[in-house]
N, CA, C and O of each residue as an XYZ file, in Angstrom:
80
protein
N     110.959   -100.889     91.869
C     110.219   -101.415     92.757
C     110.613   -102.582     93.422
O     111.447   -103.278     92.843
N     110.217   -102.928     94.459
C     110.647   -104.175     95.333
C     110.145   -105.464     94.621
O     108.945   -105.544     94.361
N     110.983   -106.474     94.289
C     110.662   -107.434     93.664
C     109.552   -108.310     94.488
O     108.546   -108.730     93.918
N     109.816   -108.556     95.894
C     108.635   -108.845     96.691
C     107.348   -108.064     96.754
O     106.265   -108.647     96.799
N     107.423   -107.130     96.758
C     106.155   -106.264     96.759
C     105.610   -106.486     95.463
O     104.380   -106.452     95.476
N     106.203   -106.737     94.162
C     105.587   -106.874     92.906
C     104.826   -108.235     92.900
O     103.759   -108.401     92.309
N     105.536   -109.274     93.675
C     104.940   -110.623     93.704
C     103.942   -110.690     94.664
O     103.236   -111.696     94.733
N     103.788   -109.726     95.432
C     102.608   -109.523     96.679
C     101.391   -109.075     95.820
O     100.274   -109.591     95.849
N     101.774   -108.078     95.086
C     100.786   -107.227     94.228
C     100.007   -108.414     93.245
O      98.785   -108.506     93.126
N     100.746   -109.055     92.756
C     100.439   -109.927     91.604
C      99.562   -111.140     92.175
O      98.627   -111.587     91.511
N      99.900   -111.651     93.427
C      99.123   -112.748     94.035
C      97.840   -112.035     94.630
O      96.753   -112.612     94.582
N      97.982   -110.691     95.230
C      96.579   -110.253     95.505
C      95.750   -109.976     94.366
O      94.544   -110.127     94.560
N      96.165   -109.557     93.066
C      95.150   -109.497     91.850
C      94.993   -110.727     91.619
O      93.896   -110.825     91.068
N      95.501   -111.816     91.732
C      95.180   -113.324     91.341
C      93.993   -113.443     92.129
O      92.887   -113.478     91.590
N      94.179   -113.523     93.640
C      93.179   -113.833     94.597
C      91.962   -113.019     94.223
O      90.888   -113.617     94.276
N      91.958   -111.759     93.855
C      90.850   -111.088     93.581
C      90.072   -111.593     92.355
O      88.850   -111.476     92.266
N      90.778   -112.112     91.495
C      90.215   -112.600     90.171
C      89.536   -113.911     90.475
O      88.502   -114.224     89.884
N      90.133   -114.736     91.449
C      89.621   -115.866     91.750
C      88.453   -115.993     92.569
O      87.749   -117.003     92.583
N      88.203   -114.715     93.417
C      86.971   -114.656     94.188
C      85.917   -114.147     93.336
O      85.391   -113.128     93.784
N      85.522   -114.511     92.387
C      84.144   -114.118     91.699
C      83.122   -115.015     91.909
O      82.010   -114.810     91.422
Protein backbone atom coordinates (compact mmCIF):
# COMPACT_ATOMS: atom_id res chain seq x y z
CA UNK A 1 0.00 0.00 0.00
CA UNK A 2 1.19 3.51 -0.74
CA UNK A 3 2.67 5.23 2.29
CA UNK A 4 1.12 8.55 1.28
CA UNK A 5 -2.26 6.91 0.75
CA UNK A 6 -2.02 5.27 4.16
CA UNK A 7 -1.27 8.63 5.78
CA UNK A 8 -4.17 10.24 3.92
CA UNK A 9 -6.54 7.51 5.11
CA UNK A 10 -5.31 8.06 8.68
CA UNK A 11 -5.88 11.82 8.46
CA UNK A 12 -9.37 11.35 7.01
CA UNK A 13 -10.25 8.94 9.81
CA UNK A 14 -8.88 11.36 12.41
CA UNK A 15 -10.89 14.26 10.96
CA UNK A 16 -14.01 12.09 10.94
CA UNK A 17 -13.47 11.30 14.62
CA UNK A 18 -12.90 14.96 15.49
CA UNK A 19 -16.11 16.01 13.76
CA UNK A 20 -18.44 14.74 16.46
